[in-house]
C-alpha positions in Angstrom: 16.4 30.8 23.0 14.8 27.8 23.5 13.8 25.6 20.3 10.6 25.3 18.9 7.8 22.6 19.8 7.2 20.8 16.3 5.1 18.0 18.0 4.6 15.4 20.6 6.0 11.7 20.8 2.9 9.9 19.3 3.3 7.0 22.6 4.0 9.0 25.6 3.1 12.9 24.6 6.7 14.4 25.1 7.7 17.5 23.7 10.1 16.7 20.5 12.6 19.4 19.8 12.1 20.8 15.9 14.2 18.9 13.5 14.5 15.4 15.7 13.4 12.0 15.6 9.7 11.0 15.4 9.8 9.2 19.0 11.2 10.1 22.4 14.2 8.5 23.0 12.3 5.8 25.3 9.4 5.3 23.0 12.0 4.5 20.1 14.4 1.9 21.8 11.0 0.6 22.6 9.5 0.6 18.9 13.3 -0.7 17.4 13.0 -3.7 20.1 9.4 -4.9 19.2 10.4 -4.7 16.0 13.4 -6.1 15.3 16.2 -5.7 13.2 14.7 -4.4 10.2 18.0 -5.3 7.2 19.1 -8.2 6.1 22.8 -9.0 6.8 25.1 -8.0 4.0 27.0 -11.2 4.1 23.5 -13.6 3.9 22.4 -10.9 1.3 25.2 -12.1 -0.9 25.4 -15.5 -0.3 21.4 -16.3 -0.9 22.0 -14.2 -4.6 25.0 -16.9 -5.3 23.2 -19.4 -4.2 20.7 -18.9 -6.9 23.3 -17.9 -9.5 22.1 -14.5 -9.6 19.0 -14.9 -11.5 15.6 -13.3 -10.2 13.3 -15.5 -9.5 10.6 -13.5 -10.4 11.3 -12.6 -14.4 14.3 -15.2 -14.5 17.0 -13.0 -16.1 20.7 -12.2 -14.4 21.7 -9.8 -13.0 19.7 -9.8 -9.6 21.0 -7.3 -7.2 18.5 -7.8 -4.3 16.9 -10.8 -2.0 12.9 -11.2 -2.0 11.0 -12.9 1.0 8.4 -15.4 0.0 6.4 -14.9 2.4 6.5 -11.5 3.8 7.9 -9.7 7.0 4.2 -8.1 7.3 2.7 -11.2 6.7 4.9 -13.2 9.6 8.0 -14.0 7.7 11.5 -14.5 8.6 14.8 -13.5 7.2 16.1 -17.0 7.0 18.0 -18.6 3.5 14.9 -20.4 3.0 12.7 -17.5 3.1 14.4 -15.7 1.1 15.8 -15.6 -2.8 17.3 -13.8 -5.3 15.4 -10.7 -7.0 15.8 -7.5 -9.1 15.2 -4.2 -7.3 12.8 -3.2 -10.0 11.0 -6.6 -9.8 11.0 -6.5 -6.0 9.8 -3.3 -5.4 6.7 -4.2 -8.4 5.8 -7.1 -6.3 5.4 -5.4 -2.6 4.0 -7.4 -0.2 2.0 -9.7 -1.8 
């Protein structure tokens, strides 16, 4: 019995098998190469939080557990230490890409 066709790859229209990735393998590789790595290295995250003294730069309270981009990636920001500040996860999510 053959797998059930659920959808087509949005880029090249190759048939995808149910429950598999959103893109075909070739398009997924191309897509990942274009957008680059989306996660910040854990060591860099720890260094930035320690550098800022575990204080959230958005609300000023201690206990920062994530990092925030001063210039969001969606607006051309990068992952350099100069563009990262310590923040609470909740404060960072509330701010969004503003």
